[in-house]
C-alpha positions as CSV (number, residue, x, y, z in Angstrom):
1,M,-13.0,9.6,30.6
2,T,-11.5,13.4,28.9
3,T,-11.7,13.5,25.4
4,L,-9.0,15.6,23.7
5,F,-11.4,16.6,20.8
6,P,-14.9,17.5,21.0
7,R,-17.2,14.9,21.2
8,H,-20.4,14.5,19.3
9,P,-22.9,13.1,21.4
10,V,-23.9,11.1,18.7
11,W,-21.2,10.2,16.5
12,G,-18.4,10.4,19.1
13,D,-15.2,11.2,17.8
14,L,-15.7,10.3,14.2
15,P,-16.2,13.7,13.6
16,A,-12.7,14.5,14.3
17,Y,-11.3,11.2,13.0
18,R,-12.9,12.2,9.4
19,R,-11.5,15.9,9.5
20,D,-7.6,14.3,10.4
21,P,-7.2,11.1,10.5
22,L,-3.4,11.5,10.8
23,G,-4.0,14.5,13.2
24,F,-6.5,12.7,15.2
25,G,-4.0,9.2,15.6
26,R,-1.2,11.5,16.5
27,T,-2.8,14.0,19.7
28,L,-4.8,10.8,20.7
29,T,-1.8,8.2,21.2
30,A,0.4,11.3,22.2
31,Q,0.9,10.2,25.9
32,R,-1.0,6.8,25.9
33,R,-0.3,3.2,25.5
34,V,-3.3,2.7,24.7
35,A,-5.9,5.3,23.6
36,R,-9.3,5.0,23.5
37,A,-12.1,6.6,21.3
38,R,-15.7,6.3,20.3
39,F,-17.0,5.8,16.6
40,F,-20.6,6.3,16.5
41,T,-21.6,2.6,18.2
42,K,-17.9,1.4,18.2
43,R,-15.4,1.6,21.0
44,V,-12.1,1.8,18.9
45,F,-8.7,1.1,20.9
46,F,-5.2,2.9,19.5
47,I,-1.8,1.0,19.9
48,T,1.8,2.2,19.6
49,E,3.8,0.0,21.6
50,P,5.4,-2.3,18.8
51,E,5.1,-5.8,21.8
52,L,1.2,-4.7,22.0
53,I,1.2,-4.5,17.9
54,H,2.4,-8.2,17.9
55,Q,0.8,-9.1,20.4
56,V,-2.5,-8.8,17.8
57,L,-0.9,-9.3,14.7
58,V,1.0,-12.6,15.9
59,R,0.7,-13.9,19.3
60,D,-3.2,-13.0,19.6
61,A,-4.0,-13.2,15.9
62,A,-6.0,-15.5,16.2
63,K,-8.7,-13.8,18.6
64,F,-8.6,-10.5,15.8
65,R,-10.4,-10.1,12.2
66,K,-10.2,-7.7,9.9
67,S,-11.9,-5.0,10.4
68,P,-15.1,-4.6,9.2
69,A,-13.9,-1.2,7.2
70,Y,-12.6,-3.8,4.6
71,K,-16.2,-4.9,4.0
72,V,-16.7,-1.7,2.3
73,L,-14.2,-3.0,-0.5
74,E,-16.2,-6.0,-1.1
75,P,-18.7,-5.3,-3.8
76,T,-15.4,-4.1,-6.2
77,L,-12.6,-6.6,-4.2
78,G,-14.9,-9.2,-3.9
79,Q,-13.2,-12.1,-1.5
80,G,-9.4,-11.5,-2.3
81,L,-6.6,-11.9,-0.1
82,L,-7.4,-7.9,0.8
83,T,-10.9,-8.5,2.0
84,S,-11.5,-12.1,3.4
85,D,-10.5,-14.0,6.1
86,G,-10.8,-17.0,8.2
87,D,-10.1,-20.5,6.5
88,F,-11.3,-19.0,2.3
89,W,-8.2,-16.8,3.4
90,R,-6.2,-19.4,4.2
91,R,-6.8,-21.3,1.1
92,Q,-6.5,-18.1,-1.2
93,R,-3.5,-17.3,0.3
94,R,-1.6,-20.3,-0.4
95,L,-3.1,-20.8,-3.9
96,A,-1.3,-17.0,-4.1
97,Q,1.9,-18.0,-2.4
98,P,4.3,-19.2,-5.1
99,A,3.8,-16.3,-7.4
100,F,6.3,-14.2,-5.2
101,H,8.4,-17.0,-3.7
102,H,11.8,-15.6,-4.1
103,A,12.6,-16.7,-7.2
104,R,9.6,-16.0,-9.0
105,V,10.4,-12.1,-7.6
106,A,13.5,-11.9,-9.3
107,S,12.2,-12.8,-12.8
108,Y,10.2,-9.7,-12.9
109,A,13.3,-7.5,-12.0
110,D,13.6,-7.2,-15.8
111,I,9.9,-6.1,-16.6
112,M,10.7,-3.5,-14.0
113,V,13.2,-1.9,-15.6
114,R,12.5,-2.1,-18.7
115,Y,9.4,0.0,-18.2
116,A,10.8,2.5,-15.8
117,Q,13.5,2.9,-18.9
118,E,10.6,3.5,-21.0
119,R,8.6,5.9,-18.8
120,R,12.0,8.0,-18.4
121,A,12.8,8.5,-21.6
122,S,9.5,10.1,-22.2
123,W,10.9,12.9,-19.6
124,R,11.7,16.0,-21.9
125,P,14.5,18.7,-19.9
126,G,11.6,21.4,-18.8
127,Q,8.7,19.6,-18.9
128,L,6.3,19.8,-15.9
129,L,4.8,16.4,-14.7
130,A,2.1,15.4,-12.3
131,I,4.8,12.5,-10.6
132,N,2.3,11.4,-8.5
133,H,0.4,10.0,-12.3
134,E,3.6,8.8,-13.7
135,M,3.8,6.8,-10.8
136,M,0.8,5.2,-11.2
137,A,1.2,4.4,-14.8
138,L,4.7,3.3,-14.3
139,T,3.5,0.7,-11.8
140,L,0.2,0.1,-13.2
141,R,2.2,-1.7,-16.2
142,V,5.1,-3.6,-13.9
143,V,2.0,-4.7,-12.0
144,A,0.1,-6.2,-14.9
145,K,2.9,-7.3,-17.4
146,A,4.3,-9.5,-14.2
147,L,1.5,-10.8,-13.0
148,F,-0.6,-11.7,-15.6
149,D,1.1,-11.0,-19.0
150,T,-0.7,-8.2,-20.2
151,D,0.1,-4.9,-21.4
152,I,-2.3,-2.9,-20.0
153,T,-1.0,0.4,-21.8
154,A,-4.3,0.9,-24.5
155,Q,-6.6,0.1,-21.2
156,A,-4.3,2.1,-18.3
157,G,-6.7,5.1,-18.3
158,R,-9.7,3.1,-17.5
159,V,-8.3,1.0,-14.8
160,K,-6.3,3.9,-13.2
161,E,-9.6,5.8,-13.6
162,A,-12.0,3.5,-11.8
163,L,-9.2,2.5,-9.0
164,E,-9.2,6.3,-8.3
165,T,-12.6,6.2,-7.9
166,L,-13.3,2.9,-5.8
167,L,-10.3,4.4,-3.4
168,H,-12.5,7.5,-2.6
169,V,-15.5,5.3,-2.1
170,A,-14.1,3.6,-0.3
171,T,-12.9,6.0,2.2
172,E,-15.8,8.1,2.1
173,T,-18.1,5.0,2.9
174,I,-15.5,4.0,5.6
175,T,-15.5,7.1,8.0
176,T,-19.8,7.4,7.5
177,P,-21.3,6.9,10.6
178,I,-24.2,4.4,8.9
179,P,-23.5,3.3,5.2
180,L,-26.0,3.3,3.1
181,P,-25.5,-0.4,1.4
182,A,-24.3,-1.0,-1.7
183,W,-27.3,-1.8,-3.7
184,L,-29.0,1.4,-3.0
185,P,-28.4,3.8,-6.0
186,T,-27.0,6.7,-4.4
187,P,-25.2,9.3,-6.1
188,R,-21.3,7.6,-4.2
189,N,-23.0,4.0,-5.4
190,R,-23.3,4.6,-9.1
191,R,-20.1,5.5,-9.4
192,S,-18.6,2.7,-7.5
193,Q,-20.6,0.2,-9.5
194,R,-19.5,1.4,-12.8
195,A,-15.7,1.7,-12.0
196,T,-16.4,-2.0,-11.0
197,R,-18.0,-2.6,-14.1
198,A,-14.7,-1.8,-16.4
199,L,-12.7,-3.0,-14.0
200,D,-14.7,-6.5,-14.5
201,E,-14.7,-6.0,-18.1
202,I,-10.8,-5.6,-18.7
203,V,-9.8,-8.9,-15.6
204,Y,-12.9,-11.2,-17.1
205,E,-11.5,-10.5,-20.9
206,M,-8.2,-10.9,-19.4
207,I,-9.3,-14.3,-17.4
208,D,-11.1,-15.7,-20.6
209,A,-8.9,-15.4,-22.9
210,R,-6.2,-17.0,-21.2
211,R,-8.4,-20.1,-20.4
212,R,-9.2,-20.1,-24.0
213,S,-5.4,-20.3,-25.0
214,G,-4.7,-23.0,-22.2
215,D,-1.4,-21.5,-22.6
216,D,1.0,-21.1,-18.9
217,T,2.9,-18.9,-18.7
218,G,4.0,-19.0,-15.8
219,D,2.7,-15.7,-13.8
220,L,0.3,-15.6,-11.7
221,L,-3.1,-15.9,-13.4
222,S,-1.3,-19.1,-15.2
223,M,-1.1,-20.3,-11.8
224,L,-4.3,-19.1,-10.2
225,L,-5.9,-21.1,-13.2
226,A,-3.9,-24.0,-12.2
227,A,-4.2,-24.1,-8.9
228,V,-6.3,-26.6,-6.9
229,D,-6.4,-27.0,-3.1
230,D,-6.0,-29.8,-0.8
231,E,-9.2,-31.5,-1.8
232,G,-8.7,-31.4,-5.5
233,Q,-10.8,-28.1,-5.9
234,G,-9.3,-25.3,-8.5
235,M,-10.4,-21.4,-8.4
236,S,-13.8,-19.8,-10.5
237,D,-13.8,-17.3,-12.2
238,K,-15.3,-15.0,-9.7
239,A,-12.4,-16.0,-7.4
240,V,-9.3,-15.6,-9.8
241,R,-11.0,-11.9,-11.0
242,D,-11.0,-10.9,-7.0
243,E,-7.9,-11.7,-6.3
244,A,-6.6,-10.5,-9.8
245,V,-8.1,-6.8,-9.2
246,T,-6.8,-7.0,-5.8
247,L,-3.5,-7.3,-6.5
248,I,-3.9,-5.3,-9.3
249,L,-4.8,-2.4,-6.3
250,A,-2.4,-2.9,-4.1
251,G,0.1,-4.0,-6.3
252,H,0.8,-0.6,-8.3
253,E,-1.1,1.5,-5.7
254,T,1.6,1.3,-2.9
255,T,4.4,1.0,-4.9
256,A,3.7,4.2,-6.5
257,N,3.1,6.0,-3.2
258,A,6.6,5.3,-2.1
259,L,8.0,6.4,-5.3
260,T,5.9,9.5,-5.7
261,W,7.0,10.6,-1.5
262,A,10.6,9.3,-2.6
263,F,11.4,11.9,-4.9
264,Y,9.1,14.8,-3.5
265,L,12.3,14.0,-0.2
266,L,15.1,13.9,-2.6
267,A,14.2,17.0,-3.7
268,Q,14.2,18.4,-0.5
269,H,17.2,17.2,0.1
270,P,19.8,17.7,-2.1
271,E,22.6,15.5,0.1
272,V,20.8,12.6,-0.5
273,E,20.0,12.7,-3.5
274,A,23.4,13.3,-4.3
275,A,24.9,10.3,-2.4
276,L,22.0,8.4,-4.2
277,R,23.0,9.2,-7.6
278,E,27.2,8.5,-6.5
279,E,25.6,4.9,-5.6
280,V,23.8,4.2,-8.7
281,A,27.2,5.6,-10.8
282,R,29.6,3.7,-9.3
283,V,27.4,0.3,-9.0
284,L,25.8,0.1,-13.0
285,G,28.1,2.9,-14.5
286,G,25.5,4.3,-16.6
287,R,23.7,0.8,-17.4
288,A,20.2,-0.4,-15.9
289,P,20.1,-2.1,-13.3
290,T,19.6,-5.9,-12.6
291,F,18.4,-8.3,-9.6
292,A,22.1,-9.1,-9.4
293,D,22.9,-5.7,-8.6
294,L,20.2,-5.0,-5.4
295,S,22.7,-6.0,-3.1
296,A,24.8,-3.4,-4.2
297,L,22.2,-0.9,-4.2
298,R,22.1,-0.3,-0.3
299,Y,21.7,3.3,-0.1
300,T,18.9,3.0,-2.6
301,D,16.9,0.4,-0.8
302,L,17.8,2.7,2.5
303,I,16.1,5.8,1.1
304,V,13.0,3.5,-0.1
305,K,12.8,2.3,3.4
306,E,13.3,5.4,4.8
307,T,10.1,6.9,2.8
308,M,8.1,4.4,3.8
309,R,8.7,5.6,7.1
310,L,7.7,8.5,7.0
311,F,5.0,7.9,4.5
312,P,4.1,4.4,5.2
313,P,2.0,2.7,1.7
314,A,-0.8,1.7,4.4
315,P,-1.1,4.8,7.0
316,E,-3.2,2.6,9.8
317,I,-4.3,-1.3,10.3
318,G,-7.6,-2.4,11.7
319,R,-8.8,-5.0,13.6
320,L,-12.3,-6.2,15.1
321,A,-11.9,-8.0,18.4
322,T,-13.9,-11.7,18.3
323,E,-13.5,-12.1,22.0
324,E,-12.4,-10.3,24.8
325,V,-8.5,-9.4,24.8
326,A,-6.0,-7.7,27.7
327,L,-3.5,-5.3,25.8
328,G,-1.5,-4.5,28.6
329,D,-3.0,-2.7,31.7
330,T,-6.7,-2.4,28.9
331,V,-9.3,-5.0,28.6
332,V,-10.4,-4.7,24.9
333,P,-14.3,-6.3,24.9
334,A,-15.2,-8.4,21.9
335,G,-16.3,-6.6,19.2
336,S,-14.4,-3.5,19.3
337,I,-12.1,-2.2,17.0
338,V,-8.3,-1.9,17.4
339,V,-6.4,0.4,15.4
340,I,-2.9,0.2,14.8
341,P,-1.8,4.2,13.4
342,I,1.6,2.9,11.4
343,H,1.7,6.6,10.7
344,V,2.2,7.9,14.3
345,V,4.5,4.3,15.1
346,H,7.3,5.1,12.8
347,R,7.3,8.8,14.0
348,D,8.4,7.3,17.6
349,P,10.8,9.8,19.3
350,R,11.7,6.2,21.3
351,W,12.7,4.6,18.4
352,F,13.7,7.5,16.0
353,R,16.1,9.8,16.3
354,E,14.7,13.0,15.2
355,P,12.1,11.1,13.6
356,E,10.6,13.7,11.4
357,A,14.0,14.0,9.5
358,F,14.7,12.3,6.5
359,R,17.7,10.2,7.1
360,P,17.8,6.8,5.2
361,E,21.2,6.2,6.8
362,R,18.9,5.1,10.1
363,F,18.1,1.7,8.5
364,A,21.7,1.1,7.7
365,D,21.8,-0.7,11.6
366,T,18.3,-1.4,13.0
367,A,19.7,-4.3,15.5
368,A,18.4,-2.1,18.3
369,L,14.7,-0.9,16.9
370,P,12.0,-3.1,18.0
371,K,10.4,-5.4,15.3
372,F,7.1,-4.2,14.9
373,A,8.5,-0.3,15.7
374,Y,8.5,-0.2,11.9
375,L,5.8,-2.0,9.7
376,P,5.4,-0.6,6.1
377,F,3.7,-3.8,5.1
378,G,2.1,-5.0,8.2
379,G,2.7,-7.8,10.0
380,G,2.0,-11.6,11.3
381,P,-0.4,-14.1,9.3
382,R,-1.3,-10.9,7.2
383,I,1.6,-9.1,6.1
384,C,1.7,-7.9,2.3
385,I,1.9,-11.0,0.6
386,G,3.8,-9.0,-2.3
387,N,6.5,-7.0,0.1
388,A,9.4,-8.4,-1.3
389,F,7.6,-7.4,-5.0
390,A,7.3,-3.8,-3.8
391,Q,10.5,-3.2,-2.5
392,M,12.8,-4.8,-4.8
393,E,10.4,-2.8,-7.6
394,A,11.0,0.2,-5.7
395,T,14.5,0.4,-5.5
396,L,14.9,-1.1,-9.1
397,L,12.7,1.6,-10.1
398,L,14.3,4.6,-8.1
399,A,18.0,3.3,-9.5
400,T,16.2,3.4,-13.3
401,L,14.2,6.5,-12.9
402,I,17.1,9.2,-11.3
403,Q,19.5,8.0,-14.5
404,G,19.7,11.0,-16.9
405,R,17.2,12.8,-15.1
406,R,16.6,15.2,-12.4
407,L,13.5,16.2,-10.4
408,C,12.8,19.2,-8.8
409,L,9.6,20.5,-6.7
410,A,7.4,23.0,-8.9
411,P,7.7,26.4,-6.9
412,G,4.3,27.4,-5.2
413,Q,2.5,24.3,-3.9
414,T,1.2,23.0,-0.9
415,V,2.0,19.0,-0.5
416,T,-0.6,17.8,2.1
417,P,-1.1,13.8,2.7
418,E,-3.9,12.5,2.6
419,A,-5.0,9.4,4.4
420,T,-7.2,6.7,2.2
421,L,-6.6,3.4,2.2
422,T,-3.2,4.2,1.4
423,L,-1.3,7.6,1.9
424,R,-0.9,9.9,-0.9
425,P,-0.8,13.4,-1.7
426,K,-3.9,14.9,-1.5
427,R,-3.0,17.1,-4.7
428,D,-1.1,16.1,-7.7
429,L,3.0,16.7,-6.8
430,L,3.9,18.6,-9.7
431,M,7.7,18.1,-10.5
432,R,10.0,19.7,-13.2
433,V,12.0,17.6,-15.3
434,L,15.9,18.9,-15.6
435,S,18.9,16.9,-17.0
436,A,21.3,15.0,-14.9
């Protein structure tokens, strides 16, 4: 088969993918319904057709498992929702689901807005901010308080540093042809182990304190500690810890990145920012937003959706075929990896006119959009459990943060997306605070 990239005789396409995952996916799938690659000994199939994505994630979901790439997270996340599979995953999902029901998610709105007001109040006109760090700190506080009734401010630095380390270590490990065992004392493994210990100290202390108090505050932690399955068995401290760490990581990282990219895009599109400010002023009249305002903050919501189209929280989804599957005219053998490059799907000109343009109004009417042409939170049984939480949070935080403040890009920057497990700026994104 002719390849679009110089193929290494041993590692195959893996070196080209490691150099530029986003560019590799775009180029490989440009003219192909199902594109093939080889990563060392693994056959890899990239798919971008919505009906094939539906087949993998929904119709034939039982024929696929999570990609082995997620296994590199197990030393840190354990058997949380992101890494587990099969019956255990289904059990954990059922136990955690009540915390994300509509009424429960609505109750988190006041926490989100209050913390956003406090963060905004700390910004002074003329101040230079690394907006990605600002958003990470804000969303970390929100997820810790909303889901675990914990003010993590005093520990935020340690948690942030640990999570940053783990994301980078995981990305390095995923793209290593022959990963070394996690127990070997390599520099990479030692960094990961230190970060994991830091998170364990914080999370187990939180679990111990709640068990000792016996308080039921109605948050996710209380639900996990009280939950029992159909056989009357509850969750061990280790299982609670795994879900807590997973949701702290996933629950703040994705929303923080979405808001970072939103401010980046707004700074370059003054007409969109002006329309956003008009809506916020008209709907809120200078007051703080509430859950009841979400339906009226229509354009704000469209901005969040369009931001996640251009910069999807997770740039790719991977699945392992457990049996032979036909994807269109292509036979995918058992043991192969199927990759859904969401960042490519979201910029397909067949579904999105002027796909590189930032046009929030395109989401005002999505009737003609194939269902799996837009999947910022994945799809099927494993769709992100916190998708409604994240969408609401991003909308409320954006509407709160722009009141009384403007952010402009600091000059002289080259802003490059970096595809780790998430899609974030490669370097700090610097923005200057101005009065609105």
